[in-house]
VOGU-3710 file (C-alpha; in Angstrom, 3 decimals, decimal comma):
1> xxxxxxxxxx> 164,327/148,997/142,603  167,510/149,786/144,523  167,998/153,404/145,412  171,205/155,403/145,752  172,820/156,025/149,125  171,425/159,375/150,202  174,528/160,617/151,894  174,294/162,120/155,372  177,893/161,363/156,230  180,104/161,040/159,243
11> xxxxxxxxxx> 183,844/161,286/158,736  184,144/157,506/159,203  181,630/156,907/156,448  183,568/159,185/154,106  186,760/157,342/154,936  185,036/154,043/154,172  184,046/155,356/150,751  187,610/156,533/150,197  188,910/153,020/150,907  186,529/151,695/148,249
21> xxxxxxxxxx> 188,344/153,760/145,656  186,125/156,759/145,037  187,815/159,881/143,727  186,662/162,979/141,923  187,237/166,463/140,631  185,098/169,492/141,380  185,792/172,678/139,422  189,240/171,311/138,520  190,363/171,123/142,184  191,316/167,748/143,575
31> xxxxxxxxxx> 189,237/166,740/146,583  190,827/165,260/149,665  188,363/163,007/151,442  188,251/164,425/154,904  186,604/167,036/157,054  186,572/169,586/154,219  184,718/167,103/151,982  182,227/166,396/154,762  181,491/170,108/154,957  181,004/170,298/151,211
41> xxxxxxxxxx> 178,678/167,298/151,331  176,570/168,914/154,016  176,128/171,993/151,828  175,499/170,408/148,438  173,910/167,090/149,414  176,108/164,630/147,547  174,834/161,087/147,073  176,802/157,903/146,704  175,855/154,663/145,024  173,695/155,004/141,944
51> xxxxxxxxxx> 173,360/158,776/142,297  175,587/161,498/140,934  175,346/165,065/142,121  176,836/168,048/140,363  177,733/171,227/142,179  175,048/173,813/141,607  177,619/176,579/141,320  179,850/175,051/138,650  177,730/172,333/137,013  180,665/169,943/137,147
61> xxxxxxxxxx> 180,406/166,196/137,482  181,251/164,173/140,568  181,755/160,584/139,432  180,707/158,326/142,306  179,683/155,015/140,768  180,576/151,811/142,645  183,410/149,868/141,075  184,631/152,654/138,822  186,880/155,704/138,958  186,348/159,178/137,605
71> xxxxxxxxxx> 189,669/159,364/135,764  189,114/156,431/133,395  186,190/154,898/131,481  184,545/151,885/133,051  184,387/150,094/129,673  186,591/149,416/126,691  185,096/148,550/123,323  181,915/149,769/121,632  178,298/148,695/121,392  177,819/146,102/118,651
81> xxxxxxxxxx> 175,159/143,582/117,739  176,108/139,931/118,210  175,300/137,860/115,148  174,904/134,535/116,955  172,213/133,380/119,370  173,843/133,180/122,802  170,882/131,100/123,997  170,706/132,863/127,352  166,954/132,960/127,038  164,774/129,876/127,187
91> xxxxxxxxxx> 161,200/129,116/126,298  158,778/129,904/129,083  155,951/127,544/130,014  153,729/129,840/127,983  156,004/129,473/124,928  156,184/125,692/125,275  152,436/125,332/125,630  151,813/127,379/122,485  154,766/126,139/120,416  156,199/129,657/120,191
101> xxxxxxxxxx> 159,864/130,376/119,549  160,475/133,901/120,873  162,864/136,173/118,995  166,003/137,151/120,928  168,621/139,786/120,080  171,982/140,310/121,812  174,415/143,228/121,905  177,957/143,427/123,237  178,184/146,643/125,276  181,884/146,878/126,117
111> xxxxxxxxxx> 184,279/145,076/128,438  184,758/146,113/132,070  188,136/147,855/132,329  188,382/147,897/136,120  186,816/146,727/139,335  185,499/143,333/140,384  184,321/142,477/136,863  187,448/143,580/135,010  187,707/141,571/131,785  184,016/140,641/131,747
121> xxxxxxxxxx> 182,061/141,419/128,592  178,770/143,230/129,157  175,862/141,727/127,200  172,436/143,277/126,580  169,795/140,652/125,828  166,410/141,614/124,370  163,607/139,080/124,151  160,114/139,115/122,688  157,419/139,903/125,258  154,979/137,318/126,532
131> xxxxxxxxxx> 151,551/138,560/125,536  150,789/142,247/124,925  153,687/143,709/126,910  157,018/145,450/126,467  160,094/143,704/125,142  162,132/142,100/127,943  165,596/143,657/128,341  168,292/142,134/130,571  171,951/142,967/131,265  174,587/140,257/131,749
141> xxxxxxxxxx> 178,330/140,043/132,277  180,463/137,132/131,067  184,053/136,065/130,515  183,395/133,173/128,172  179,832/133,569/126,817  178,980/130,343/128,614  178,417/131,417/132,204  176,817/134,765/133,002  176,260/137,208/135,844  172,717/138,601/135,731
151> xxxxxxxxxx> 172,173/142,268/136,560  169,240/142,658/138,940  168,087/145,564/141,108  164,642/144,543/142,372  165,307/141,051/143,840  162,534/139,592/141,672  164,459/136,333/141,250  164,202/135,825/145,009  160,740/137,244/145,630  158,822/135,173/143,078
161> xxxxxxxxxx> 158,820/131,535/141,898  160,849/130,768/138,766  157,631/130,230/136,805  156,239/133,655/137,760  156,256/136,204/134,914  157,990/138,737/137,199  160,945/136,447/137,853  163,705/136,753/135,209  164,246/132,991/135,370  160,843/132,546/133,774
171> xxxxxxxxxx> 162,623/133,401/130,493  166,347/133,326/131,394  168,097/129,929/131,458  169,007/129,592/135,127  171,684/126,980/134,408  173,750/129,671/132,654  173,598/132,193/135,515  176,351/132,023/138,136  174,989/134,848/140,281  172,604/137,819/140,322
181> xxxxxxxxxx> 174,057/141,176/141,383  173,781/144,856/140,630  176,442/145,349/137,988  178,488/148,582/137,883  177,402/151,147/135,302  178,372/154,525/133,956  174,667/155,415/133,903  173,752/156,638/137,398  170,100/156,486/138,406  170,079/160,194/139,202
191> xxxxxxxxxx> 172,217/163,018/137,854  171,781/166,244/139,788  172,477/169,051/137,346  172,054/172,014/139,719  169,775/173,136/142,519  166,767/173,161/140,155  167,180/170,264/137,742  168,059/166,568/137,826  168,042/163,731/135,314  166,344/160,444/136,197
201> xxxxxxxxxx> 167,204/157,228/134,347  164,370/155,195/132,859  165,117/152,622/130,131  167,652/151,544/127,535  166,719/153,139/124,208  165,253/150,504/121,898  163,288/150,548/118,669  161,016/148,079/116,904  162,194/147,341/113,345  161,593/144,725/110,633
211> xxxxxxxxxx> 163,877/141,733/111,153  163,823/140,615/107,537  162,268/137,291/108,534  158,807/136,041/107,601  156,662/134,145/110,107  155,064/130,779/109,322  151,780/132,662/108,961  153,403/134,697/106,163  153,817/138,157/107,723  156,906/140,210/108,430
221> xxxxxxxxxx> 158,538/139,646/111,814  159,638/142,675/113,841  162,424/142,712/116,403  163,442/145,029/119,213  166,993/146,367/118,959  169,061/149,054/120,670  168,941/152,373/118,876  172,377/153,625/117,819  171,766/156,590/115,485  171,221/159,940/117,235
231> xxxxxxxxxx> 172,603/162,170/114,497  169,316/164,054/114,193  169,218/164,841/117,938  170,545/167,948/119,684  173,982/167,569/121,353  173,943/168,659/125,001  176,795/168,969/127,446  177,477/169,053/131,164  180,978/169,998/132,252  182,913/166,933/133,381
241> xxxxxxxxxx> 180,141/164,436/132,713  181,603/161,291/131,083  178,406/160,620/129,161  177,456/161,815/125,684  174,114/163,601/125,912  171,490/164,289/123,290  168,240/166,196/123,507  165,271/164,676/121,701  164,343/166,583/118,542  161,116/165,877/116,723
251> xxxxxxxxxx> 161,699/164,600/113,194  160,848/167,143/110,525  157,578/166,312/108,836  155,972/167,588/105,711  152,374/168,510/106,540  150,373/167,367/103,515  148,311/170,166/102,000  145,641/167,519/101,413  144,901/167,168/105,142  141,562/168,462/106,375
261> xxxxxxxxxx> 141,855/171,946/107,885  141,574/171,247/111,634  144,195/168,509/111,547  146,473/170,485/109,248  146,346/173,677/111,350  147,150/171,843/114,580  149,953/169,895/112,909  151,438/173,069/111,441  151,337/174,831/114,814  152,944/171,824/116,499
271> xxxxxxxxxx> 155,720/171,704/113,896  156,296/175,463/114,202  156,461/175,764/117,990  157,489/172,330/119,344  161,138/171,511/118,618  161,386/168,375/120,720  161,111/167,303/124,350  163,130/167,560/127,545  163,929/163,825/127,397  167,692/163,265/127,307
281> xxxxxxxxxx> 169,575/160,336/125,769  172,828/159,515/127,566  175,443/157,306/125,884  178,143/155,759/128,041  181,692/155,140/126,806  180,594/151,963/125,020  177,779/153,789/123,210  174,953/152,171/125,197  172,064/154,689/125,278  169,745/155,223/128,222
291> xxxxxxxxxx> 166,696/157,452/128,443  166,634/160,125/131,140  163,741/162,357/132,044  164,474/165,940/133,096  162,947/166,605/136,495  163,528/168,005/139,990  165,026/166,199/142,991  161,862/166,433/145,171  159,846/164,948/142,308  162,260/161,997/142,158
301> xxxxxxxxxx> 161,899/161,301/145,870  158,121/161,448/145,621  158,153/159,068/142,664  160,507/156,555/144,282  158,540/156,550/147,533  155,285/156,108/145,616  156,716/153,400/143,370  157,937/151,421/146,375  154,427/151,567/147,853  153,027/150,512/144,464
311> xxxxxxxxxx> 155,297/147,451/144,320  154,362/146,423/147,856  150,653/146,946/147,183  150,891/144,900/143,968  152,318/141,945/145,892  149,536/142,235/148,469  146,956/142,383/145,687  148,216/139,131/144,147  147,793/137,357/147,475  144,339/138,862/147,990
321> xxxxxxxxxx> 143,273/137,863/144,512  144,131/134,216/145,286  142,099/134,453/148,476  139,207/136,019/146,557  139,199/133,255/143,931  139,274/130,686/146,744  136,223/132,468/148,222  138,115/133,262/151,411  137,200/136,954/151,120  134,135/138,614/149,582
331> xxxxxxxxxx> 135,717/141,729/148,079  138,808/142,174/145,958  140,824/145,323/146,732  141,743/147,805/144,028  144,851/147,023/142,047  147,374/149,795/142,827  147,856/152,563/140,278  151,314/152,756/138,743  152,778/156,240/139,340  153,854/158,404/136,424
341> xxxxxxxxxx> 157,561/159,020/135,980  158,956/162,230/137,473  159,051/165,256/135,209  158,708/169,047/135,527  155,035/169,148/136,529  153,850/171,416/139,334  150,671/172,521/141,054  149,117/175,933/140,632  149,553/176,381/144,385  153,339/176,007/143,918
351> xxxxxxxxxx> 153,377/179,133/141,751  154,213/182,427/143,406  152,230/184,939/141,359  149,309/187,331/141,624  147,498/186,213/138,470  144,743/183,636/138,099  145,903/180,117/137,305  144,824/176,496/136,979  145,191/173,823/139,671  147,716/171,619/137,879
361> xxxxxxxxxx> 150,387/172,100/135,197  152,095/169,359/133,228  152,960/168,859/129,540  151,812/171,737/127,340  149,762/170,817/124,258  150,130/167,025/124,567  149,475/164,939/121,497  146,255/162,943/121,453  146,409/159,215/122,197  150,094/159,319/123,172
371> xxxxxxxxxx> 151,044/161,849/125,862  154,802/162,176/126,346  155,990/162,353/129,957  158,578/164,964/128,953  157,881/168,663/128,536  158,057/170,228/125,066  161,070/172,276/123,996  159,757/175,509/122,486  161,038/177,241/119,374  160,006/180,316/117,353
381> xxxxxxxxxx> 158,817/182,250/120,407  161,195/185,085/121,311  161,738/186,507/124,770  160,218/189,778/123,558  156,894/187,913/123,193  156,955/186,864/126,868  156,258/188,678/130,117  157,235/187,669/133,653  154,329/186,045/135,514  155,856/184,703/138,724
391> xxxxxxxxxx> 158,080/181,913/140,023  157,874/178,211/140,813  160,488/176,541/143,010  162,650/179,623/142,543  162,455/179,591/138,734  160,984/182,449/136,770  157,757/181,732/134,893  156,578/183,667/131,868  153,363/184,040/129,893  152,662/185,328/126,426
401> xxxxxxxxxx> 152,039/189,066/126,162  149,546/188,731/123,336  146,290/186,998/124,407  145,665/186,249/120,719  149,024/184,530/120,228  148,765/181,446/117,964  150,283/179,270/120,708  147,347/180,076/123,003  144,961/179,133/120,209  146,963/175,944/119,692
411> xxxxxxxxxx> 146,576/175,074/123,401  142,873/175,962/123,479  142,018/173,879/120,435  144,010/170,989/121,884  141,757/170,824/124,969  138,436/172,363/123,950  137,949/171,430/120,285  135,272/168,790/120,869  131,487/168,648/121,001  129,689/169,611/124,208
421> xxxxxxxxxx> 128,501/166,007/124,493  132,049/164,666/124,360  133,258/167,377/126,735  130,610/166,538/129,354  131,595/162,860/129,332  135,348/163,520/129,560  135,289/166,523/131,910  132,338/165,740/134,138  130,976/168,672/136,199  133,438/171,100/134,624
431> xxxxxxxxxx> 132,596/174,174/132,585  133,709/174,339/128,978  135,585/177,639/128,931  135,448/180,227/126,202  138,769/181,165/124,629  138,895/184,415/126,627  138,164/182,609/129,915  140,799/179,984/129,158  143,583/182,475/128,362  142,723/184,647/131,396
441> xxxxxxxxxx> 143,696/181,755/133,707  147,185/181,449/132,153  146,980/177,980/130,594  150,636/177,930/129,470  153,636/178,937/131,576  157,109/179,145/130,041  160,476/178,671/131,765  164,067/177,770/130,874  165,588/174,361/131,496  169,148/173,578/132,628
451> xxxxxxxxxx> 170,547/174,232/129,150  168,704/177,537/128,747  166,119/176,106/126,368  162,559/177,366/126,634  160,034/174,771/127,732  156,349/175,050/128,589  153,987/173,624/131,185  150,308/173,548/130,284  147,202/173,341/132,424  146,211/169,773/133,270
461> xxxxxxxxxx> 142,819/170,400/134,861  141,037/169,583/131,617  141,314/166,241/129,857  141,713/166,005/126,115  139,364/164,019/123,976  140,321/160,350/124,260  142,680/160,252/121,311  142,786/156,465/121,460  139,146/156,049/120,432  137,212/153,008/121,645
471> xxxxxxxxxx> 139,853/150,328/121,827  137,967/147,175/122,841  139,234/143,794/123,997  137,427/140,528/123,290  138,444/137,713/125,631  137,939/134,148/124,350  139,152/131,527/126,866  138,698/127,832/126,154  136,643/127,470/129,333  135,100/129,941/131,809
481> xxxxxxxxxx> 138,067/131,791/133,295  138,618/134,678/135,707  140,807/137,202/133,908  142,633/140,305/135,142  143,445/142,990/132,577  145,501/146,082/133,371  147,580/148,707/131,617  151,305/148,127/132,054  152,087/151,849/131,724  150,389/154,970/133,123
491> xxxxxxxxxx> 147,244/156,011/131,249  144,944/159,020/131,202  141,560/157,343/130,770  138,504/159,321/129,689  135,929/156,502/129,549  135,886/152,811/130,491  133,156/150,144/130,323  132,901/148,548/132,836  134,652/150,914/135,228  138,428/150,461/135,263
501> xxxxxxxxxx> 139,580/150,678/138,861  143,319/150,049/138,569  142,407/146,942/136,578  139,502/144,945/135,172  138,688/141,656/136,871  136,118/139,678/134,907  134,772/136,189/134,391  135,141/135,400/130,687  133,239/132,707/128,808  134,392/131,006/125,584
511> xxxxxxxxxx> 131,858/133,028/123,546  133,443/136,268/124,812  130,690/137,208/127,288  132,145/138,989/130,314  130,863/139,346/133,877  132,443/142,089/135,963  133,715/140,624/139,241  134,112/144,122/140,690  130,674/145,341/139,625  130,199/147,339/142,827
521> xxxxxxxxxx> 132,798/149,774/141,480  130,764/150,622/138,371  127,987/153,187/138,729  125,572/152,411/135,907  124,171/155,948/136,029  127,353/157,278/134,388  126,096/155,628/131,212  122,701/157,403/131,280  123,915/159,767/128,580  125,270/157,459/125,903
531> xxxxxxxxxx> 127,831/158,641/123,393  128,579/157,078/120,047  129,995/153,601/120,533  128,726/153,107/124,076  124,973/152,872/123,484  125,020/149,339/124,884  126,700/150,362/128,157  123,677/151,090/130,402  121,949/147,797/129,614  125,192/145,814/129,853
541> xxxxxxxxxx> 125,984/147,383/133,215  122,549/146,674/134,670  122,732/143,016/133,545  126,467/142,787/134,339  127,056/141,120/130,984  129,485/142,825/128,617  130,546/141,922/125,053  134,063/143,314/125,547  136,220/145,653/127,627  136,055/149,245/126,402
551> xxxxxxxxxx> 138,374/152,140/127,056  139,224/155,543/125,628  142,053/157,821/126,641  145,728/158,569/126,169  149,002/156,787/126,916  151,145/158,817/129,309  154,878/158,674/128,745  155,186/158,036/125,023  154,342/160,029/121,915  151,967/158,622/119,336
561> xxxxxxxxxx> 153,926/156,555/116,738  152,735/158,344/113,590  154,014/157,110/110,213  152,764/159,112/107,203  154,542/156,999/104,594  152,579/153,737/104,770  148,998/152,601/104,296  146,457/153,298/101,609  144,780/156,333/100,056  141,081/155,481/99,801
571> xxxxxxxxxx> 138,283/157,437/98,153  135,347/158,308/100,395  132,949/156,149/98,393  135,237/153,125/98,758  136,135/153,595/102,422  133,575/151,266/104,012  134,153/148,533/101,416  137,915/148,821/101,928  137,588/148,421/105,703  135,121/145,554/105,332
581> xxxxxxxxxx> 137,423/143,656/102,963  140,506/144,377/105,086  138,915/143,068/108,278  137,757/139,926/106,456  141,285/139,269/105,220  142,661/139,696/108,746  140,200/137,181/110,150  137,713/139,243/112,142  134,510/137,435/113,076  131,225/138,803/111,796
591> xxxxxxxxxx> 130,439/140,419/115,178  133,926/141,887/115,633  133,720/143,385/112,166  130,235/144,795/112,759  131,361/146,365/116,023  134,364/147,943/114,299  132,501/149,276/111,278  129,488/150,555/113,209  131,820/152,717/115,290  134,495/153,900/112,856
601> xxxxxxxxxx> 132,606/154,418/109,609  130,272/157,103/111,091  133,204/158,757/112,895  135,179/158,976/109,658  132,144/160,101/107,652  131,707/163,071/110,009  134,784/164,636/108,412  133,026/164,581/105,025  136,368/164,184/103,276  136,710/163,072/99,638
611> xxxxxxxxxx> 139,784/160,974/100,481  141,214/159,169/103,504  144,718/158,068/104,339  144,231/154,759/106,193  146,979/152,840/107,983  147,174/150,519/110,988  149,273/149,960/114,072  149,625/146,223/114,576  150,388/143,942/117,508  154,114/144,715/117,769
621> xxxxxxxxxx> 153,466/148,467/117,498  150,766/148,405/120,162  152,797/146,230/122,519  155,419/148,979/122,591  152,958/151,883/122,583  150,317/150,631/125,037  151,558/147,439/126,718  148,966/145,552/128,734  149,116/142,887/131,398  146,582/140,048/131,069
631> xxxxxxxxxx> 146,477/137,194/133,579  146,356/134,355/132,748  148,537/135,156/129,741  146,641/134,673/126,472  147,834/131,935/124,123  147,208/134,239/121,158  146,870/137,992/121,134  145,981/140,171/118,154  145,934/143,989/118,216  144,833/146,344/115,444
641> xxxxxxxxxx> 144,641/150,128/115,728  143,156/152,275/112,959  145,233/155,357/112,165  143,535/157,610/109,628  143,634/161,130/108,255  140,898/162,900/106,248  142,242/164,476/103,045  140,820/167,313/100,953  142,422/165,867/97,801  144,358/162,817/96,673
651> xxxxxxxxxx> 148,114/163,142/97,337  150,409/163,206/94,330  152,942/160,952/96,065  151,675/157,407/96,793  152,227/155,633/100,115  153,564/152,112/100,610  150,834/149,496/101,301  151,153/147,627/104,596  151,366/143,890/105,048  148,809/143,093/107,734
661> xxxxxxxxxx> 149,081/140,194/110,143  146,224/137,710/110,357  144,481/136,480/113,491  145,467/133,040/114,759  142,835/131,700/117,172  144,316/128,994/119,362  143,760/128,430/123,056  142,929/131,527/125,110  142,680/134,178/122,383  142,401/137,940/122,850
671> xxxxxxxx> 141,439/140,247/119,970  141,700/144,009/120,308  140,821/146,820/117,946  140,760/150,586/118,326  141,660/153,726/116,465  142,755/157,347/116,539  139,994/159,793/117,440  140,508/162,935/115,362
//
């Protein structure tokens, strides 16, 4: 990951930048690159390269992107899908071995209007993932759609062999690439909005949609494309910024009256008070959208420093793993933990206030299973309902005047509405607070963002119930194989069996039996008090023989992909039969089906509902929502996630039945199931 030039400039350095063609406007006054500019830089901390800093006083934009000028767009033309296959991608060894033809999609994203690549067309290529991971997105530049320049920032093509999954040439046809460089962009890595807020670029905005094609197994094929419609989002502006900005707005949802009370009340409170998130979509002049997270500059530096250490540690781990498998060392080190993206989190110790408070504050009232990295934008709470509490990093913080405010009850139920047994497992050695105790410690602190919108940070000392309930992974290699399994995105885990220490490293047999190769990191006593679904854990741990990998928790950085319009409405008396028949049609084995039913049927019955809305996330959905990294890469991977809602009556409006994929067992096969814990 290449960072911007953090500018601590001499006059000669400024002159060098001037020769490279940088120019800008601040507050409508032309800037002469010289001693005056050096003085301004020393005050406001401008950055060159991939960073853009705005003056804190005026909020105006200083356009300092290599190869472009501030007075003209970098691109001509608009984002458009290309109807033909440019064949930039190739089959990987994995694809060839399994006779898989990956789906590829290409977009034209403008033509460079100036600079070294003037006249080159920018191409965005999106390819199916290998295994249970994210879609692969690459940027190219070309003059003839025959030879391409590959955009690269992390030097992966030089650090790893061409056959390594981290090297782009594992999937990109190397014969079509003339060079790898960091291509100019109108999307800077960092946009400093003022002294308090910055935007940090993450990913191109994509979405997973039906392609209209049917696979040879007979199910609908989904494809990843660039999202282009932001009409339902909130327009935002920054003076002088040549990007079109949108704030993320939650889609309006109709809360069915048939939902069971707890779920309905929480959903109604969420719809009333949460307008959207602080995530920002930035479209360049071609219309290419990038995600940005709203954060603070110190948080960005911490993240980038930590991420660099993570990348280095990951490379060391790969070498150590080879040595471990060759029996050159006796102990495998922990796989490094991927850091969470920067946002507006802070510690209780950062707060300047007299009142009692929690140790950590992050996203207020996160959704179960999928926890967005971005803070919520608050609506329907007026300033008259708030009272000044203190400050954090110079910003004013507010709390609610009324200790009985519905938002406090919303936050309390979000963290504490679980059985004592579940609470003790998730929040070990912590006291389950009463409502009065919880509110007294100021669990929600409100403040305004750069655009004057109210946002909220919530206490993060307590973990929620693991909204992703008992996802399990069965590993079926063709021969005994050492397998590493890890989450490809940050997770908040509440329970794992065996212990997940940055990854799982197990010896898998063809019948699915697993031996933990890092067993010293699992304390079997943590399973002394079994909870539903983990009754086997103590015995399995003591014997170091497991039937599957088990986890519960929440994805950090992405909201749960809820779709109320698909699935089936099933009467309570038919629920178990429906699930049994559905799993048979998918191709579950007898044991997989028994494991699924023995966990989920009792959990669903606890709601004592006359009707259930049942739907499923499938492999493509889960690969986007909770991507995983499994080495060696499975030949076949099937993922099924039960999404269900208890209903007090049958809805008048029917839902559209889903077409469910079937399991294909060939070579090293991985089967995963899980569900939403209500």
